[in-house]
PQR file with spaces between the fields and no chain letter, atoms N, CA, C, O and H, PARSE charges and radii, in Angstrom:
ATOM       1  N    MET     1       6.916    8.151    5.815 -0.4000 1.5000
ATOM       2  CA   MET     1       6.168    8.010    4.510 -0.0000 2.0000
ATOM       3  C    MET     1       4.757    7.796    4.922  0.5500 1.7000
ATOM       4  O    MET     1       4.460    6.920    5.734 -0.5500 1.4000
ATOM       5  N    LYS     2       3.782    8.677    4.306 -0.4000 1.5000
ATOM       6  CA   LYS     2       2.438    8.511    4.492 -0.0000 2.0000
ATOM       7  C    LYS     2       2.004    7.491    3.400  0.5500 1.7000
ATOM       8  O    LYS     2       2.676    7.304    2.386 -0.5500 1.4000
ATOM       9  H    LYS     2       4.024    9.388    3.646  0.4000 1.0000
ATOM      10  N    THR     3       0.834    6.839    3.671 -0.4000 1.5000
ATOM      11  CA   THR     3       0.341    5.864    2.782 -0.0000 2.0000
ATOM      12  C    THR     3      -1.253    6.140    2.617  0.5500 1.7000
ATOM      13  O    THR     3      -1.966    6.554    3.531 -0.5500 1.4000
ATOM      14  H    THR     3       0.288    6.991    4.495  0.4000 1.0000
ATOM      15  N    ASN     4      -1.662    5.861    1.389 -0.4000 1.5000
ATOM      16  CA   ASN     4      -3.179    5.978    1.078 -0.0000 2.0000
ATOM      17  C    ASN     4      -3.646    4.625    0.771  0.5500 1.7000
ATOM      18  O    ASN     4      -4.675    4.505    0.106 -0.5500 1.4000
ATOM      19  H    ASN     4      -1.083    5.525    0.647  0.4000 1.0000
ATOM      20  N    LEU     5      -2.992    3.565    1.189 -0.4000 1.5000
ATOM      21  CA   LEU     5      -3.361    2.163    0.835 -0.0000 2.0000
ATOM      22  C    LEU     5      -4.756    1.867    1.285  0.5500 1.7000
ATOM      23  O    LEU     5      -5.552    1.353    0.499 -0.5500 1.4000
ATOM      24  H    LEU     5      -2.156    3.663    1.730  0.4000 1.0000
ATOM      25  N    ARG     6      -5.101    2.175    2.553 -0.4000 1.5000
ATOM      26  CA   ARG     6      -6.419    1.907    2.990 -0.0000 2.0000
ATOM      27  C    ARG     6      -7.614    2.639    2.282  0.5500 1.7000
ATOM      28  O    ARG     6      -8.731    2.148    2.116 -0.5500 1.4000
ATOM      29  H    ARG     6      -4.455    2.593    3.192  0.4000 1.0000
ATOM      30  N    LYS     7      -7.217    3.856    1.903 -0.4000 1.5000
ATOM      31  CA   LYS     7      -8.272    4.677    1.175 -0.0000 2.0000
ATOM      32  C    LYS     7      -8.479    3.882   -0.180  0.5500 1.7000
ATOM      33  O    LYS     7      -9.608    3.590   -0.574 -0.5500 1.4000
ATOM      34  H    LYS     7      -6.310    4.255    2.039  0.4000 1.0000
ATOM      35  N    PHE     8      -7.382    3.563   -0.837 -0.4000 1.5000
ATOM      36  CA   PHE     8      -7.637    2.984   -2.258 -0.0000 2.0000
ATOM      37  C    PHE     8      -8.110    1.591   -2.131  0.5500 1.7000
ATOM      38  O    PHE     8      -8.718    1.132   -3.098 -0.5500 1.4000
ATOM      39  H    PHE     8      -6.464    3.800   -0.517  0.4000 1.0000
ATOM      40  N    ARG     9      -7.917    0.798   -1.031 -0.4000 1.5000
ATOM      41  CA   ARG     9      -8.649   -0.465   -0.699 -0.0000 2.0000
ATOM      42  C    ARG     9     -10.064   -0.342   -0.854  0.5500 1.7000
ATOM      43  O    ARG     9     -10.752   -1.127   -1.507 -0.5500 1.4000
ATOM      44  H    ARG     9      -7.423    1.171   -0.245  0.4000 1.0000
ATOM      45  N    PHE    10     -10.534    0.789   -0.162 -0.4000 1.5000
ATOM      46  CA   PHE    10     -11.973    1.027    0.000 -0.0000 2.0000
ATOM      47  C    PHE    10     -12.467    1.518   -1.393  0.5500 1.7000
ATOM      48  O    PHE    10     -13.537    1.081   -1.817 -0.5500 1.4000
ATOM      49  H    PHE    10      -9.975    1.426    0.368  0.4000 1.0000
ATOM      50  N    LEU    11     -11.837    2.286   -2.025 -0.4000 1.5000
ATOM      51  CA   LEU    11     -12.257    2.826   -3.399 -0.0000 2.0000
ATOM      52  C    LEU    11     -12.419    1.650   -4.359  0.5500 1.7000
ATOM      53  O    LEU    11     -13.209    1.745   -5.298 -0.5500 1.4000
ATOM      54  H    LEU    11     -10.968    2.641   -1.680  0.4000 1.0000
ATOM      55  N    GLN    12     -11.649    0.468   -4.142 -0.4000 1.5000
ATOM      56  CA   GLN    12     -11.838   -0.623   -5.016 -0.0000 2.0000
ATOM      57  C    GLN    12     -12.659   -1.682   -4.507  0.5500 1.7000
ATOM      58  O    GLN    12     -12.297   -2.859   -4.484 -0.5500 1.4000
ATOM      59  H    GLN    12     -11.007    0.391   -3.379  0.4000 1.0000
ATOM      60  N    GLY    13     -13.939   -1.196   -4.037 -0.4000 1.5000
ATOM      61  CA   GLY    13     -14.867   -2.157   -3.550 -0.0000 2.0000
ATOM      62  C    GLY    13     -14.693   -2.626   -2.217  0.5500 1.7000
ATOM      63  O    GLY    13     -15.132   -3.733   -1.905 -0.5500 1.4000
ATOM      64  H    GLY    13     -14.233   -0.240   -4.056  0.4000 1.0000
ATOM      65  N    GLU    14     -14.101   -1.906   -1.401 -0.4000 1.5000
ATOM      66  CA   GLU    14     -13.900   -2.225    0.076 -0.0000 2.0000
ATOM      67  C    GLU    14     -13.229   -3.542    0.063  0.5500 1.7000
ATOM      68  O    GLU    14     -13.794   -4.482    0.623 -0.5500 1.4000
ATOM      69  H    GLU    14     -13.744   -1.006   -1.654  0.4000 1.0000
ATOM      70  N    LEU    15     -12.010   -3.725   -0.553 -0.4000 1.5000
ATOM      71  CA   LEU    15     -11.215   -4.927   -0.435 -0.0000 2.0000
ATOM      72  C    LEU    15     -10.790   -4.909    0.998  0.5500 1.7000
ATOM      73  O    LEU    15     -10.552   -3.882    1.634 -0.5500 1.4000
ATOM      74  H    LEU    15     -11.552   -2.962   -1.008  0.4000 1.0000
ATOM      75  N    THR    16     -10.707   -6.258    1.499 -0.4000 1.5000
ATOM      76  CA   THR    16     -10.110   -6.465    2.834 -0.0000 2.0000
ATOM      77  C    THR    16      -8.557   -6.515    2.798  0.5500 1.7000
ATOM      78  O    THR    16      -7.982   -6.707    1.726 -0.5500 1.4000
ATOM      79  H    THR    16     -10.901   -7.092    0.982  0.4000 1.0000
ATOM      80  N    GLN    17      -7.933   -6.358    3.859 -0.4000 1.5000
ATOM      81  CA   GLN    17      -6.498   -6.507    3.857 -0.0000 2.0000
ATOM      82  C    GLN    17      -6.064   -7.712    3.353  0.5500 1.7000
ATOM      83  O    GLN    17      -5.066   -7.732    2.633 -0.5500 1.4000
ATOM      84  H    GLN    17      -8.401   -6.202    4.729  0.4000 1.0000
ATOM      85  N    GLN    18      -6.779   -8.912    3.672 -0.4000 1.5000
ATOM      86  CA   GLN    18      -6.501  -10.310    3.212 -0.0000 2.0000
ATOM      87  C    GLN    18      -6.627  -10.467    1.738  0.5500 1.7000
ATOM      88  O    GLN    18      -5.822  -11.162    1.117 -0.5500 1.4000
ATOM      89  H    GLN    18      -7.590   -8.896    4.257  0.4000 1.0000
ATOM      90  N    GLN    19      -7.665   -9.808    1.124 -0.4000 1.5000
ATOM      91  CA   GLN    19      -7.973   -9.899   -0.318 -0.0000 2.0000
ATOM      92  C    GLN    19      -6.851   -9.244   -1.080  0.5500 1.7000
ATOM      93  O    GLN    19      -6.390   -9.757   -2.100 -0.5500 1.4000
ATOM      94  H    GLN    19      -8.318   -9.243    1.628  0.4000 1.0000
ATOM      95  N    LEU    20      -6.394   -8.050   -0.553 -0.4000 1.5000
ATOM      96  CA   LEU    20      -5.336   -7.329   -1.314 -0.0000 2.0000
ATOM      97  C    LEU    20      -4.014   -8.060   -1.209  0.5500 1.7000
ATOM      98  O    LEU    20      -3.221   -8.146   -2.147 -0.5500 1.4000
ATOM      99  H    LEU    20      -6.769   -7.634    0.275  0.4000 1.0000
ATOM     100  N    ALA    21      -3.814   -8.624    0.091 -0.4000 1.5000
ATOM     101  CA   ALA    21      -2.580   -9.405    0.226 -0.0000 2.0000
ATOM     102  C    ALA    21      -2.480  -10.540   -0.628  0.5500 1.7000
ATOM     103  O    ALA    21      -1.384  -10.796   -1.127 -0.5500 1.4000
ATOM     104  H    ALA    21      -4.458   -8.554    0.852  0.4000 1.0000
ATOM     105  N    ASP    22      -3.553  -11.318   -0.885 -0.4000 1.5000
ATOM     106  CA   ASP    22      -3.762  -12.390   -1.596 -0.0000 2.0000
ATOM     107  C    ASP    22      -3.391  -12.029   -3.116  0.5500 1.7000
ATOM     108  O    ASP    22      -2.711  -12.788   -3.805 -0.5500 1.4000
ATOM     109  H    ASP    22      -4.443  -11.110   -0.479  0.4000 1.0000
ATOM     110  N    MET    23      -3.888  -10.825   -3.570 -0.4000 1.5000
ATOM     111  CA   MET    23      -3.766  -10.338   -4.912 -0.0000 2.0000
ATOM     112  C    MET    23      -2.299  -10.167   -5.234  0.5500 1.7000
ATOM     113  O    MET    23      -1.881  -10.394   -6.370 -0.5500 1.4000
ATOM     114  H    MET    23      -4.441  -10.209   -3.010  0.4000 1.0000
ATOM     115  N    VAL    24      -1.501   -9.765   -4.235 -0.4000 1.5000
ATOM     116  CA   VAL    24      -0.031   -9.538   -4.507 -0.0000 2.0000
ATOM     117  C    VAL    24       0.871  -10.613   -3.878  0.5500 1.7000
ATOM     118  O    VAL    24       2.092  -10.462   -3.918 -0.5500 1.4000
ATOM     119  H    VAL    24      -1.840   -9.581   -3.313  0.4000 1.0000
ATOM     120  N    MET    25       0.347  -11.633   -3.329 -0.4000 1.5000
ATOM     121  CA   MET    25       0.960  -12.803   -2.806 -0.0000 2.0000
ATOM     122  C    MET    25       1.902  -12.362   -1.635  0.5500 1.7000
ATOM     123  O    MET    25       3.089  -12.686   -1.660 -0.5500 1.4000
ATOM     124  H    MET    25      -0.644  -11.756   -3.296  0.4000 1.0000
ATOM     125  N    ILE    26       1.416  -11.679   -0.685 -0.4000 1.5000
ATOM     126  CA   ILE    26       2.173  -11.324    0.576 -0.0000 2.0000
ATOM     127  C    ILE    26       1.115  -11.584    1.661  0.5500 1.7000
ATOM     128  O    ILE    26      -0.064  -11.750    1.350 -0.5500 1.4000
ATOM     129  H    ILE    26       0.452  -11.416   -0.665  0.4000 1.0000
ATOM     130  N    SER    27       1.517  -11.616    2.871 -0.4000 1.5000
ATOM     131  CA   SER    27       0.790  -11.740    4.086 -0.0000 2.0000
ATOM     132  C    SER    27      -0.105  -10.502    4.416  0.5500 1.7000
ATOM     133  O    SER    27       0.212   -9.358    4.091 -0.5500 1.4000
ATOM     134  H    SER    27       2.475  -11.481    3.124  0.4000 1.0000
ATOM     135  N    ARG    28      -1.242  -10.822    5.083 -0.4000 1.5000
ATOM     136  CA   ARG    28      -2.088   -9.685    5.559 -0.0000 2.0000
ATOM     137  C    ARG    28      -1.335   -8.837    6.539  0.5500 1.7000
ATOM     138  O    ARG    28      -1.564   -7.632    6.634 -0.5500 1.4000
ATOM     139  H    ARG    28      -1.499  -11.752    5.347  0.4000 1.0000
ATOM     140  N    GLN    29      -0.382   -9.493    7.313 -0.4000 1.5000
ATOM     141  CA   GLN    29       0.408   -8.768    8.212 -0.0000 2.0000
ATOM     142  C    GLN    29       1.207   -7.620    7.619  0.5500 1.7000
ATOM     143  O    GLN    29       1.343   -6.528    8.170 -0.5500 1.4000
ATOM     144  H    GLN    29      -0.196  -10.472    7.236  0.4000 1.0000
ATOM     145  N    THR    30       1.721   -7.963    6.451 -0.4000 1.5000
ATOM     146  CA   THR    30       2.461   -7.097    5.741 -0.0000 2.0000
ATOM     147  C    THR    30       1.588   -5.887    5.254  0.5500 1.7000
ATOM     148  O    THR    30       2.097   -4.767    5.258 -0.5500 1.4000
ATOM     149  H    THR    30       1.611   -8.850    6.002  0.4000 1.0000
ATOM     150  N    ILE    31       0.434   -6.047    4.879 -0.4000 1.5000
ATOM     151  CA   ILE    31      -0.523   -4.969    4.575 -0.0000 2.0000
ATOM     152  C    ILE    31      -0.779   -4.039    5.739  0.5500 1.7000
ATOM     153  O    ILE    31      -0.874   -2.818    5.611 -0.5500 1.4000
ATOM     154  H    ILE    31       0.021   -6.957    4.876  0.4000 1.0000
ATOM     155  N    VAL    32      -0.887   -4.716    6.924 -0.4000 1.5000
ATOM     156  CA   VAL    32      -1.218   -4.067    8.181 -0.0000 2.0000
ATOM     157  C    VAL    32      -0.030   -3.142    8.500  0.5500 1.7000
ATOM     158  O    VAL    32      -0.166   -1.979    8.878 -0.5500 1.4000
ATOM     159  H    VAL    32      -0.809   -5.707    7.027  0.4000 1.0000
ATOM     160  N    SER    33       1.220   -3.804    8.303 -0.4000 1.5000
ATOM     161  CA   SER    33       2.344   -2.983    8.747 -0.0000 2.0000
ATOM     162  C    SER    33       2.601   -1.729    7.659  0.5500 1.7000
ATOM     163  O    SER    33       3.036   -0.636    8.023 -0.5500 1.4000
ATOM     164  H    SER    33       1.331   -4.749    7.996  0.4000 1.0000
ATOM     165  N    ILE    34       2.297   -2.025    6.395 -0.4000 1.5000
ATOM     166  CA   ILE    34       2.352   -0.850    5.380 -0.0000 2.0000
ATOM     167  C    ILE    34       1.368    0.267    5.821  0.5500 1.7000
ATOM     168  O    ILE    34       1.713    1.433    6.016 -0.5500 1.4000
ATOM     169  H    ILE    34       1.944   -2.913    6.099  0.4000 1.0000
ATOM     170  N    GLU    35       0.227   -0.169    5.944 -0.4000 1.5000
ATOM     171  CA   GLU    35      -0.961    0.853    6.410 -0.0000 2.0000
ATOM     172  C    GLU    35      -0.547    1.593    7.573  0.5500 1.7000
ATOM     173  O    GLU    35      -0.822    2.787    7.695 -0.5500 1.4000
ATOM     174  H    GLU    35      -0.053   -1.116    5.786  0.4000 1.0000
ATOM     175  N    GLY    36       0.186    0.857    8.546 -0.4000 1.5000
ATOM     176  CA   GLY    36       0.487    1.450    9.956 -0.0000 2.0000
ATOM     177  C    GLY    36       1.631    2.333    9.872  0.5500 1.7000
ATOM     178  O    GLY    36       1.948    3.041   10.828 -0.5500 1.4000
ATOM     179  H    GLY    36       0.409   -0.113    8.447  0.4000 1.0000
ATOM     180  N    GLY    37       2.361    2.328    8.615 -0.4000 1.5000
ATOM     181  CA   GLY    37       3.542    3.028    8.584 -0.0000 2.0000
ATOM     182  C    GLY    37       4.791    2.475    9.204  0.5500 1.7000
ATOM     183  O    GLY    37       5.784    3.179    9.388 -0.5500 1.4000
ATOM     184  H    GLY    37       2.103    1.753    7.838  0.4000 1.0000
ATOM     185  N    ASP    38       4.724    1.127    9.543 -0.4000 1.5000
ATOM     186  CA   ASP    38       5.801    0.617   10.140 -0.0000 2.0000
ATOM     187  C    ASP    38       6.744   -0.264    9.060  0.5500 1.7000
ATOM     188  O    ASP    38       7.777   -0.826    9.424 -0.5500 1.4000
ATOM     189  H    ASP    38       3.917    0.556    9.393  0.4000 1.0000
ATOM     190  N    TYR    39       6.275   -0.301    7.772 -0.4000 1.5000
ATOM     191  CA   TYR    39       7.055   -1.009    6.838 -0.0000 2.0000
ATOM     192  C    TYR    39       6.916   -0.307    5.517  0.5500 1.7000
ATOM     193  O    TYR    39       5.810   -0.020    5.058 -0.5500 1.4000
ATOM     194  H    TYR    39       5.435    0.156    7.476  0.4000 1.0000
ATOM     195  N    ALA    40       8.060   -0.028    4.903 -0.4000 1.5000
ATOM     196  CA   ALA    40       8.098    0.558    3.496 -0.0000 2.0000
ATOM     197  C    ALA    40       8.313   -0.523    2.461  0.5500 1.7000
ATOM     198  O    ALA    40       9.372   -1.146    2.393 -0.5500 1.4000
ATOM     199  H    ALA    40       8.959   -0.261    5.276  0.4000 1.0000
ATOM     200  N    PRO    41       7.382   -0.715    1.730 -0.5600 1.5000
ATOM     201  CA   PRO    41       7.408   -1.765    0.656  0.2800 2.0000
ATOM     202  C    PRO    41       8.524   -1.562   -0.345  0.5500 1.7000
ATOM     203  O    PRO    41       8.918   -0.419   -0.575 -0.5500 1.4000
ATOM     204  N    SER    42       9.065   -2.630   -0.963 -0.4000 1.5000
ATOM     205  CA   SER    42       9.885   -2.621   -2.034 -0.0000 2.0000
ATOM     206  C    SER    42       9.373   -1.955   -3.158  0.5500 1.7000
ATOM     207  O    SER    42       8.155   -1.791   -3.235 -0.5500 1.4000
ATOM     208  H    SER    42       8.745   -3.559   -0.776  0.4000 1.0000
ATOM     209  N    VAL    43      10.195   -1.505   -4.129 -0.4000 1.5000
ATOM     210  CA   VAL    43       9.719   -0.908   -5.280 -0.0000 2.0000
ATOM     211  C    VAL    43       8.773   -1.855   -6.086  0.5500 1.7000
ATOM     212  O    VAL    43       7.774   -1.411   -6.651 -0.5500 1.4000
ATOM     213  H    VAL    43      11.184   -1.638   -4.066  0.4000 1.0000
ATOM     214  N    LYS    44       9.112   -3.144   -6.121 -0.4000 1.5000
ATOM     215  CA   LYS    44       8.278   -4.083   -6.880 -0.0000 2.0000
ATOM     216  C    LYS    44       6.931   -4.198   -6.232  0.5500 1.7000
ATOM     217  O    LYS    44       5.913   -4.152   -6.922 -0.5500 1.4000
ATOM     218  H    LYS    44       9.924   -3.506   -5.662  0.4000 1.0000
ATOM     219  N    LEU    45       6.890   -4.343   -4.939 -0.4000 1.5000
ATOM     220  CA   LEU    45       5.556   -4.487   -4.128 -0.0000 2.0000
ATOM     221  C    LEU    45       4.871   -3.280   -4.335  0.5500 1.7000
ATOM     222  O    LEU    45       3.696   -3.414   -4.678 -0.5500 1.4000
ATOM     223  H    LEU    45       7.717   -4.380   -4.379  0.4000 1.0000
ATOM     224  N    ALA    46       5.350   -1.999   -4.203 -0.4000 1.5000
ATOM     225  CA   ALA    46       4.747   -0.819   -4.369 -0.0000 2.0000
ATOM     226  C    ALA    46       4.014   -0.744   -5.706  0.5500 1.7000
ATOM     227  O    ALA    46       2.839   -0.391   -5.802 -0.5500 1.4000
ATOM     228  H    ALA    46       6.304   -1.890   -3.924  0.4000 1.0000
ATOM     229  N    LEU    47       4.797   -1.105   -6.739 -0.4000 1.5000
ATOM     230  CA   LEU    47       4.304   -1.209   -8.213 -0.0000 2.0000
ATOM     231  C    LEU    47       3.060   -2.184   -8.175  0.5500 1.7000
ATOM     232  O    LEU    47       1.982   -1.831   -8.653 -0.5500 1.4000
ATOM     233  H    LEU    47       5.751   -1.392   -6.661  0.4000 1.0000
ATOM     234  N    LEU    48       3.227   -3.301   -7.649 -0.4000 1.5000
ATOM     235  CA   LEU    48       2.125   -4.372   -7.719 -0.0000 2.0000
ATOM     236  C    LEU    48       1.011   -3.743   -7.083  0.5500 1.7000
ATOM     237  O    LEU    48      -0.054   -3.815   -7.695 -0.5500 1.4000
ATOM     238  H    LEU    48       4.102   -3.588   -7.261  0.4000 1.0000
ATOM     239  N    LEU    49       1.025   -3.102   -5.918 -0.4000 1.5000
ATOM     240  CA   LEU    49      -0.070   -2.694   -5.093 -0.0000 2.0000
ATOM     241  C    LEU    49      -0.838   -1.653   -5.918  0.5500 1.7000
ATOM     242  O    LEU    49      -2.061   -1.689   -6.046 -0.5500 1.4000
ATOM     243  H    LEU    49       1.890   -3.044   -5.421  0.4000 1.0000
ATOM     244  N    ALA    50      -0.042   -0.720   -6.472 -0.4000 1.5000
ATOM     245  CA   ALA    50      -0.640    0.394   -7.318 -0.0000 2.0000
ATOM     246  C    ALA    50      -1.369   -0.275   -8.498  0.5500 1.7000
ATOM     247  O    ALA    50      -2.514    0.085   -8.771 -0.5500 1.4000
ATOM     248  H    ALA    50       0.952   -0.691   -6.369  0.4000 1.0000
ATOM     249  N    GLU    51      -0.796   -1.161   -9.153 -0.4000 1.5000
ATOM     250  CA   GLU    51      -1.442   -1.882  -10.337 -0.0000 2.0000
ATOM     251  C    GLU    51      -2.720   -2.460   -9.889  0.5500 1.7000
ATOM     252  O    GLU    51      -3.720   -2.227  -10.567 -0.5500 1.4000
ATOM     253  H    GLU    51       0.134   -1.453   -8.931  0.4000 1.0000
ATOM     254  N    LYS    52      -2.809   -3.178   -8.841 -0.4000 1.5000
ATOM     255  CA   LYS    52      -3.958   -3.929   -8.369 -0.0000 2.0000
ATOM     256  C    LYS    52      -5.034   -2.993   -7.908  0.5500 1.7000
ATOM     257  O    LYS    52      -6.223   -3.299   -8.007 -0.5500 1.4000
ATOM     258  H    LYS    52      -1.996   -3.368   -8.290  0.4000 1.0000
ATOM     259  N    LEU    53      -4.620   -1.836   -7.398 -0.4000 1.5000
ATOM     260  CA   LEU    53      -5.580   -0.763   -6.966 -0.0000 2.0000
ATOM     261  C    LEU    53      -5.955    0.172   -7.950  0.5500 1.7000
ATOM     262  O    LEU    53      -6.774    1.041   -7.651 -0.5500 1.4000
ATOM     263  H    LEU    53      -3.654   -1.587   -7.318  0.4000 1.0000
ATOM     264  N    GLY    54      -5.416    0.110   -9.215 -0.4000 1.5000
ATOM     265  CA   GLY    54      -5.716    0.974  -10.237 -0.0000 2.0000
ATOM     266  C    GLY    54      -5.333    2.493  -10.064  0.5500 1.7000
ATOM     267  O    GLY    54      -6.053    3.433  -10.401 -0.5500 1.4000
ATOM     268  H    GLY    54      -4.751   -0.596   -9.458  0.4000 1.0000
ATOM     269  N    THR    55      -4.064    2.588   -9.474 -0.4000 1.5000
ATOM     270  CA   THR    55      -3.628    4.066   -9.209 -0.0000 2.0000
ATOM     271  C    THR    55      -1.992    3.902   -9.534  0.5500 1.7000
ATOM     272  O    THR    55      -1.440    2.953  -10.092 -0.5500 1.4000
ATOM     273  H    THR    55      -3.479    1.825   -9.200  0.4000 1.0000
ATOM     274  N    THR    56      -1.450    5.018   -9.056 -0.4000 1.5000
ATOM     275  CA   THR    56      -0.062    5.094   -9.149 -0.0000 2.0000
ATOM     276  C    THR    56       0.737    4.972   -7.802  0.5500 1.7000
ATOM     277  O    THR    56       0.126    5.190   -6.756 -0.5500 1.4000
ATOM     278  H    THR    56      -1.899    5.789   -8.604  0.4000 1.0000
ATOM     279  N    VAL    57       2.049    4.641   -7.768 -0.4000 1.5000
ATOM     280  CA   VAL    57       2.774    4.608   -6.683 -0.0000 2.0000
ATOM     281  C    VAL    57       2.815    5.992   -5.879  0.5500 1.7000
ATOM     282  O    VAL    57       2.841    6.079   -4.652 -0.5500 1.4000
ATOM     283  H    VAL    57       2.545    4.463   -8.618  0.4000 1.0000
ATOM     284  N    GLU    58       2.816    6.952   -6.694 -0.4000 1.5000
ATOM     285  CA   GLU    58       2.914    8.337   -6.088 -0.0000 2.0000
ATOM     286  C    GLU    58       1.576    8.646   -5.343  0.5500 1.7000
ATOM     287  O    GLU    58       1.569    9.371   -4.348 -0.5500 1.4000
ATOM     288  H    GLU    58       2.795    6.882   -7.691  0.4000 1.0000
ATOM     289  N    GLU    59       0.414    8.061   -5.866 -0.4000 1.5000
ATOM     290  CA   GLU    59      -0.838    8.314   -5.215 -0.0000 2.0000
ATOM     291  C    GLU    59      -0.894    7.455   -3.850  0.5500 1.7000
ATOM     292  O    GLU    59      -1.495    7.859   -2.854 -0.5500 1.4000
ATOM     293  H    GLU    59       0.420    7.472   -6.674  0.4000 1.0000
ATOM     294  N    LEU    60      -0.267    6.334   -3.904 -0.4000 1.5000
ATOM     295  CA   LEU    60      -0.374    5.360   -2.708 -0.0000 2.0000
ATOM     296  C    LEU    60       0.612    5.877   -1.572  0.5500 1.7000
ATOM     297  O    LEU    60       0.278    5.865   -0.387 -0.5500 1.4000
ATOM     298  H    LEU    60       0.221    6.006   -4.713  0.4000 1.0000
ATOM     299  N    PHE    61       1.769    6.303   -1.985 -0.4000 1.5000
ATOM     300  CA   PHE    61       2.832    6.585   -1.019 -0.0000 2.0000
ATOM     301  C    PHE    61       3.377    8.014   -1.179  0.5500 1.7000
ATOM     302  O    PHE    61       3.803    8.359   -2.282 -0.5500 1.4000
ATOM     303  H    PHE    61       2.040    6.313   -2.947  0.4000 1.0000
ATOM     304  N    ILE    62       3.386    8.833   -0.174 -0.4000 1.5000
ATOM     305  CA   ILE    62       3.814   10.197   -0.227 -0.0000 2.0000
ATOM     306  C    ILE    62       4.958   10.507    0.827  0.5500 1.7000
ATOM     307  O    ILE    62       4.756   10.316    2.027 -0.5500 1.4000
ATOM     308  H    ILE    62       3.040    8.552    0.722  0.4000 1.0000
ATOM     309  N    LEU    63       6.033   10.938    0.398 -0.4000 1.5000
ATOM     310  CA   LEU    63       7.119   11.191    1.308 -0.0000 2.0000
ATOM     311  C    LEU    63       6.851   12.389    2.092  0.5500 1.7000
ATOM     312  O    LEU    63       6.398   13.407    1.568 -0.5500 1.4000
ATOM     313  H    LEU    63       6.197   11.093   -0.576  0.4000 1.0000
ATOM     314  N    GLU    64       7.130   12.291    3.390 -0.4000 1.5000
ATOM     315  CA   GLU    64       7.035   13.411    4.330 -0.0000 2.0000
ATOM     316  C    GLU    64       8.213   14.156    4.563  0.5500 1.7000
ATOM     317  O    GLU    64       9.292   13.653    4.252 -0.5500 1.4000
ATOM     318  H    GLU    64       7.498   11.465    3.816  0.4000 1.0000
ATOM     319  N    GLU    65       8.158   15.340    5.089 -0.4000 1.5000
ATOM     320  CA   GLU    65       9.350   16.131    5.350 -0.0000 2.0000
ATOM     321  C    GLU    65      10.432   15.316    6.091  0.5500 1.7000
ATOM     322  O    GLU    65      11.599   15.398    5.709 -0.5500 1.4000
ATOM     323  H    GLU    65       7.282   15.749    5.342  0.4000 1.0000
ATOM     324  N    LYS    66      10.113   14.582    7.070 -0.4000 1.5000
ATOM     325  CA   LYS    66      11.041   13.827    7.794 -0.0000 2.0000
ATOM     326  C    LYS    66      11.730   12.656    7.059  0.5500 1.7000
ATOM     327  O    LYS    66      12.672   12.038    7.557 -0.5500 1.4000
ATOM     328  H    LYS    66       9.164   14.516    7.380  0.4000 1.0000
ATOM     329  N    ASP    67      11.222   12.396    5.884 -0.4000 1.5000
ATOM     330  CA   ASP    67      11.860   11.356    4.922 -0.0000 2.0000
ATOM     331  C    ASP    67      12.981   11.798    4.192  0.5500 1.7000
ATOM     332  O    ASP    67      13.736   11.010    3.621 -0.5500 1.4000
ATOM     333  H    ASP    67      10.457   12.898    5.479  0.4000 1.0000
ATOM     334  N    HIS    68      13.143   13.178    4.181 -0.4000 1.5000
ATOM     335  CA   HIS    68      14.071   13.884    3.303 -0.0000 2.0000
ATOM     336  C    HIS    68      15.406   14.027    4.031  0.5500 1.7000
ATOM     337  O    HIS    68      16.237   14.851    3.649 -0.5500 1.4000
ATOM     338  H    HIS    68      12.530   13.818    4.645  0.4000 1.0000
ATOM     339  N    VAL    69      15.615   13.228    5.078 -0.4000 1.5000
ATOM     340  CA   VAL    69      16.975   13.218    5.839 -0.0000 2.0000
ATOM     341  C    VAL    69      17.967   12.480    5.202  0.5500 1.7000
ATOM     342  O    VAL    69      19.088   12.393    5.702 -0.5500 1.4000
ATOM     343  H    VAL    69      14.940   12.559    5.389  0.4000 1.0000
């Protein structure tokens, strides 16, 4: 799964990973893992991230061909 989380953090005033993590009450390391593609967020977390970043889940997370297995 591809993520545009970093892009949207910067579009929202260059939010740091820690600032975004605080907004959705998770650890900065979780943001690092999501941005690195090492962790797929729950539906609830994906919705919260999209809401805080003023976008949609579909804009934040894109399924790749390898995800359709």
